[in-house]
C-alpha positions as a Markdown table, in Angstrom:
| # | Residue | x | y | z |
|---|---|---|---|---|
| 1 | Met | -46.0 | 10.3 | 31.4 |
| 2 | Ser | -43.6 | 8.0 | 33.8 |
| 3 | Glu | -41.1 | 9.4 | 35.9 |
| 4 | Ile | -38.2 | 7.3 | 34.0 |
| 5 | Ala | -39.6 | 9.1 | 30.3 |
| 6 | Glu | -39.9 | 12.5 | 32.1 |
| 7 | Gln | -35.9 | 12.3 | 33.3 |
| 8 | Gln | -35.1 | 10.9 | 29.7 |
| 9 | Ser | -36.9 | 14.0 | 27.9 |
| 10 | Asp | -35.2 | 16.2 | 30.8 |
| 11 | Phe | -31.8 | 14.2 | 29.8 |
| 12 | Ala | -32.4 | 15.2 | 25.9 |
| 13 | Ala | -33.1 | 18.7 | 26.6 |
| 14 | Phe | -30.1 | 19.4 | 28.8 |
| 15 | Leu | -27.5 | 17.8 | 26.1 |
| 16 | Lys | -29.4 | 19.9 | 23.3 |
| 17 | Glu | -29.2 | 22.9 | 25.0 |
| 18 | Arg | -25.5 | 21.9 | 25.0 |
| 19 | Gly | -25.3 | 21.4 | 21.4 |
| 20 | Ile | -24.6 | 17.3 | 22.0 |
| 21 | Thr | -26.2 | 15.3 | 19.2 |
| 22 | Glu | -26.7 | 11.5 | 19.4 |
| 23 | Ala | -23.9 | 10.8 | 17.6 |
| 24 | Ala | -21.2 | 13.0 | 19.8 |
| 25 | Phe | -22.7 | 11.5 | 23.2 |
| 26 | Ala | -22.4 | 8.1 | 21.6 |
| 27 | Ala | -18.8 | 8.8 | 20.4 |
| 28 | Leu | -17.5 | 9.6 | 24.2 |
| 29 | Ala | -16.3 | 7.0 | 26.2 |
| 30 | Glu | -18.3 | 5.3 | 28.9 |
| 31 | Asp | -17.0 | 7.4 | 31.8 |
| 32 | Lys | -17.5 | 10.6 | 30.1 |
| 33 | Gln | -20.6 | 10.2 | 29.3 |
| 34 | Glu | -21.2 | 8.9 | 33.1 |
| 35 | Tyr | -19.9 | 12.0 | 34.1 |
| 36 | Leu | -22.4 | 14.2 | 32.0 |
| 37 | Arg | -25.4 | 11.8 | 33.3 |
| 38 | Asp | -23.6 | 13.0 | 37.0 |
| 39 | Val | -24.0 | 17.0 | 35.8 |
| 40 | Trp | -27.1 | 16.4 | 34.6 |
| 41 | Arg | -28.2 | 14.9 | 38.2 |
| 42 | Gln | -26.9 | 17.4 | 40.0 |
| 43 | Glu | -28.2 | 20.1 | 38.1 |
| 44 | Arg | -31.7 | 18.2 | 38.8 |
| 45 | His | -31.4 | 17.1 | 42.0 |
| 46 | Leu | -32.2 | 13.3 | 40.5 |
| 47 | Val | -30.8 | 10.4 | 41.3 |
| 48 | Ser | -29.2 | 7.5 | 38.6 |
| 49 | Leu | -30.7 | 7.1 | 35.2 |
| 50 | Pro | -29.9 | 4.0 | 33.5 |
| 51 | Pro | -27.4 | 4.7 | 30.7 |
| 52 | Asp | -29.8 | 2.8 | 27.6 |
| 53 | Ala | -32.2 | 5.1 | 29.2 |
| 54 | Val | -30.5 | 8.2 | 28.6 |
| 55 | Val | -28.8 | 7.1 | 24.6 |
| 56 | Ala | -32.9 | 6.0 | 24.0 |
| 57 | Ala | -33.8 | 9.8 | 25.2 |
| 58 | Val | -31.6 | 11.7 | 22.9 |
| 59 | Pro | -33.4 | 12.8 | 19.7 |
| 60 | His | -32.3 | 11.9 | 16.4 |
| 61 | Ser | -33.9 | 15.0 | 14.7 |
| 62 | Ser | -31.1 | 17.4 | 15.8 |
| 63 | Pro | -28.9 | 18.6 | 13.3 |
| 64 | Pro | -25.3 | 16.8 | 13.8 |
| 65 | Val | -22.7 | 19.0 | 15.4 |
| 66 | Ser | -19.1 | 18.4 | 16.0 |
| 67 | Leu | -17.5 | 16.8 | 19.5 |
| 68 | Ala | -16.2 | 19.9 | 19.6 |
| 69 | Ala | -19.3 | 22.4 | 19.9 |
| 70 | Ala | -20.6 | 19.8 | 21.8 |
| 71 | Leu | -17.8 | 20.5 | 24.4 |
| 72 | Ile | -18.1 | 24.2 | 24.1 |
| 73 | Pro | -22.2 | 24.5 | 25.2 |
| 74 | Ala | -23.8 | 28.1 | 22.9 |
| 75 | Gly | -24.0 | 30.8 | 25.4 |
| 76 | Ile | -24.6 | 28.5 | 28.7 |
| 77 | Ala | -21.5 | 28.6 | 31.2 |
| 78 | Leu | -21.6 | 26.2 | 34.1 |
| 79 | Val | -20.5 | 27.3 | 37.4 |
| 80 | Gly | -17.8 | 26.4 | 39.6 |
| 81 | Val | -15.7 | 23.5 | 39.7 |
| 82 | Val | -18.9 | 21.8 | 37.4 |
| 83 | Ala | -17.6 | 23.9 | 34.4 |
| 84 | Ile | -14.2 | 23.2 | 35.2 |
| 85 | Val | -14.4 | 19.2 | 34.8 |
| 86 | Leu | -16.3 | 19.5 | 32.2 |
| 87 | Val | -13.9 | 21.0 | 29.8 |
| 88 | Arg | -11.4 | 18.8 | 31.0 |
| 89 | Val | -13.0 | 15.5 | 30.7 |
| 90 | Leu | -15.1 | 16.2 | 27.1 |
| 91 | Ser | -11.7 | 18.1 | 25.4 |
| 92 | Pro | -10.5 | 15.4 | 23.1 |
| 93 | Ser | -6.8 | 16.4 | 23.1 |
| 94 | Ala | -4.7 | 19.2 | 23.7 |
| 95 | Pro | -4.9 | 22.1 | 21.4 |
| 96 | Ala | -2.2 | 21.5 | 18.5 |
| 97 | Ala | 0.8 | 24.5 | 19.1 |
| 98 | Val | 0.8 | 27.2 | 16.3 |
| 99 | Thr | 3.5 | 27.3 | 14.9 |
| 100 | Ala | 4.9 | 30.9 | 13.6 |
| 101 | Ala | 5.9 | 31.5 | 9.9 |
| 102 | Pro | 9.0 | 33.2 | 10.4 |
| 103 | Pro | 8.7 | 36.6 | 9.5 |
| 104 | Ala | 10.1 | 37.8 | 6.0 |
| 105 | Ser | 13.4 | 38.5 | 5.6 |
| 106 | Leu | 14.6 | 42.1 | 5.1 |
| 107 | Pro | 17.0 | 43.6 | 2.7 |
| 108 | Pro | 20.5 | 44.3 | 4.4 |
| 109 | Ala | 21.3 | 47.3 | 5.3 |
| 110 | Pro | 23.8 | 49.3 | 2.9 |
| 111 | Ala | 27.3 | 48.8 | 4.1 |
| 112 | Ala | 28.6 | 52.2 | 6.0 |
| 113 | Ala | 31.5 | 53.9 | 4.5 |
| 114 | Pro | 34.5 | 52.9 | 6.5 |
| 115 | Pro | 36.0 | 56.3 | 8.2 |
| 116 | Arg | 38.9 | 58.3 | 6.1 |
| 117 | Pro | 41.7 | 58.0 | 8.5 |
| 118 | Ala | 42.8 | 60.7 | 9.8 |
| 119 | Pro | 46.1 | 62.4 | 8.2 |
| 120 | Leu | 49.2 | 61.4 | 9.8 |
| 121 | Pro | 51.0 | 64.9 | 11.6 |
| 122 | Ala | 54.4 | 65.8 | 9.0 |
| 123 | Glu | 56.7 | 64.1 | 11.2 |
| 124 | Thr | 59.3 | 66.1 | 12.9 |
| 125 | Arg | 62.8 | 65.5 | 14.3 |
| 126 | Trp | 66.1 | 67.0 | 14.9 |
| 127 | Ser | 67.4 | 67.7 | 11.2 |
| 128 | Leu | 71.9 | 68.7 | 10.9 |
| 129 | Val | 71.8 | 71.9 | 9.7 |
| 130 | Ser | 75.9 | 72.7 | 10.3 |
| 131 | Arg | 78.7 | 71.8 | 11.9 |
| 132 | Ala | 82.2 | 73.0 | 12.9 |
| 133 | Gln | 85.6 | 70.9 | 14.3 |
| 134 | Gly | 88.9 | 72.1 | 15.1 |
| 135 | Phe | 91.0 | 74.3 | 17.2 |
| 136 | Gly | 91.3 | 78.0 | 18.0 |
| 137 | Glu | 88.9 | 80.5 | 16.5 |
| 138 | Val | 86.1 | 79.0 | 13.9 |
| 139 | Ala | 82.9 | 80.7 | 12.7 |
| 140 | Thr | 80.3 | 78.7 | 10.7 |
| 141 | Ala | 78.9 | 79.2 | 7.8 |
| 142 | Pro | 75.2 | 81.5 | 8.3 |
| 143 | Phe | 72.3 | 78.7 | 8.6 |
| 144 | Arg | 68.8 | 79.1 | 8.6 |
| 145 | Ile | 66.3 | 77.5 | 11.5 |
| 146 | Ala | 62.4 | 76.7 | 10.2 |
| 147 | Gly | 61.5 | 74.8 | 13.1 |
| 148 | Arg | 60.1 | 76.5 | 16.6 |
| 149 | Lys | 63.3 | 75.4 | 18.5 |
| 150 | Trp | 67.2 | 74.3 | 17.2 |
| 151 | Lys | 69.6 | 73.0 | 19.8 |
| 152 | Ile | 73.5 | 73.0 | 19.9 |
| 153 | Thr | 75.5 | 70.4 | 20.6 |
| 154 | Trp | 79.4 | 70.4 | 21.5 |
| 155 | Ser | 82.1 | 68.0 | 22.6 |
| 156 | Thr | 85.8 | 69.3 | 23.4 |
| 157 | Arg | 89.6 | 67.9 | 25.4 |
| 158 | Pro | 93.0 | 69.0 | 25.7 |
| 159 | Ala | 95.0 | 68.4 | 22.5 |
| 160 | Pro | 97.5 | 65.5 | 23.2 |
| 161 | Glu | 100.0 | 66.4 | 25.8 |
| 162 | Ser | 98.7 | 69.9 | 26.1 |
| 163 | Pro | 97.1 | 71.1 | 29.4 |
| 164 | Pro | 93.7 | 71.7 | 29.6 |
| 165 | Gly | 92.5 | 75.2 | 28.1 |
| 166 | Thr | 88.8 | 76.9 | 27.7 |
| 167 | Phe | 86.1 | 76.5 | 25.4 |
| 168 | Ser | 83.3 | 78.8 | 24.2 |
| 169 | Ile | 80.7 | 79.4 | 21.6 |
| 170 | Ser | 78.5 | 82.4 | 20.9 |
| 171 | Val | 75.5 | 82.9 | 18.8 |
| 172 | Arg | 74.6 | 85.4 | 16.3 |
| 173 | Gly | 71.5 | 85.9 | 15.5 |
| 174 | Pro | 69.2 | 87.4 | 12.8 |
| 175 | Gly | 71.0 | 90.3 | 10.9 |
| 176 | Gly | 74.6 | 89.4 | 13.0 |
| 177 | Leu | 73.0 | 90.7 | 16.2 |
| 178 | Ala | 75.0 | 89.1 | 19.2 |
| 179 | Gly | 72.8 | 86.8 | 20.9 |
| 180 | Gly | 75.2 | 85.9 | 23.5 |
| 181 | Pro | 77.8 | 83.0 | 24.8 |
| 182 | Ala | 75.6 | 79.5 | 24.5 |
| 183 | Ala | 78.7 | 77.8 | 26.5 |
| 184 | Thr | 81.4 | 78.4 | 28.3 |
| 185 | Leu | 83.5 | 75.7 | 30.5 |
| 186 | Pro | 87.4 | 74.6 | 31.0 |
| 187 | Gly | 88.8 | 71.7 | 30.0 |
| 188 | Glu | 87.4 | 68.5 | 28.9 |
| 189 | Gly | 83.4 | 68.5 | 28.7 |
| 190 | Glu | 80.7 | 68.1 | 26.4 |
| 191 | Gly | 76.9 | 68.9 | 26.3 |
| 192 | Glu | 74.0 | 71.1 | 24.2 |
| 193 | Met | 71.1 | 73.8 | 24.5 |
| 194 | Val | 68.0 | 74.3 | 23.3 |
| 195 | Leu | 67.8 | 77.7 | 21.5 |
| 196 | Arg | 64.7 | 79.4 | 20.2 |
| 197 | Gly | 64.6 | 81.3 | 17.5 |
| 198 | Arg | 63.7 | 81.5 | 13.6 |
| 199 | Gly | 65.6 | 82.5 | 10.4 |
| 200 | Gly | 69.6 | 83.2 | 9.9 |
| 201 | His | 72.1 | 82.1 | 12.7 |
| 202 | Thr | 76.0 | 81.9 | 12.8 |
| 203 | Leu | 78.0 | 80.3 | 15.8 |
| 204 | Glu | 81.6 | 81.8 | 17.1 |
| 205 | Ile | 84.0 | 79.0 | 18.4 |
| 206 | Arg | 87.0 | 80.0 | 20.8 |
| 207 | Ser | 88.5 | 76.9 | 21.9 |
| 208 | Ser | 92.5 | 76.5 | 23.1 |
| 209 | Gln | 91.5 | 72.8 | 22.9 |
| 210 | Val | 90.3 | 70.5 | 20.1 |
| 211 | Phe | 86.6 | 70.7 | 19.9 |
| 212 | Gln | 83.3 | 69.6 | 17.4 |
| 213 | Val | 79.8 | 71.3 | 17.2 |
| 214 | Lys | 77.1 | 70.6 | 15.4 |
| 215 | Val | 73.9 | 72.3 | 15.1 |
| 216 | Phe | 70.4 | 70.6 | 14.8 |
| 217 | Asp | 66.6 | 72.3 | 13.5 |
| 218 | Tyr | 63.9 | 70.4 | 14.6 |
| 219 | Arg | 61.5 | 70.6 | 11.8 |
């Protein structure tokens, strides 16, 4: 067998080992065909082989395989740079991007029940429960305190064309017990006093001046 024939046979075996058929090799561009020849030469340490001789050496009896199969040799890996460049040259195109199917929509979660508003505290404020006004000695009608505290407010002044006098308030608690003076002052003035103690109370007012007194319960 001549040297050319041996090279043709060896190149045909080289292509067959990599699953490349005649049709697949012929479909490659000329530069890719030449690259395959260079790879074969590097492996066999051979000189250039005429292109027509290489094509003629490809066996026609091999079953046809796809070009993608020709690009990835079954069971054989080229070493180093040869393998990397071979894949780059023979790759027909970049792999198509795979689009993932959107995940199936989940049923909406049941809406949480709105939190119940906290009950508003009962409004507390100063409420007028008793009052007195005039001149001289006055006792208020009994009044009842329900809140935790209560207060007395007063204002007093001398009568027109009268000299300054005195003004005092005394508190009697539940059962008529004296609670002591809540206010004592000479002449004109005003003020208030906060006290504690639930139950019935009465105020006794002594004044030589005109006065006005009010009682408030905090409830």
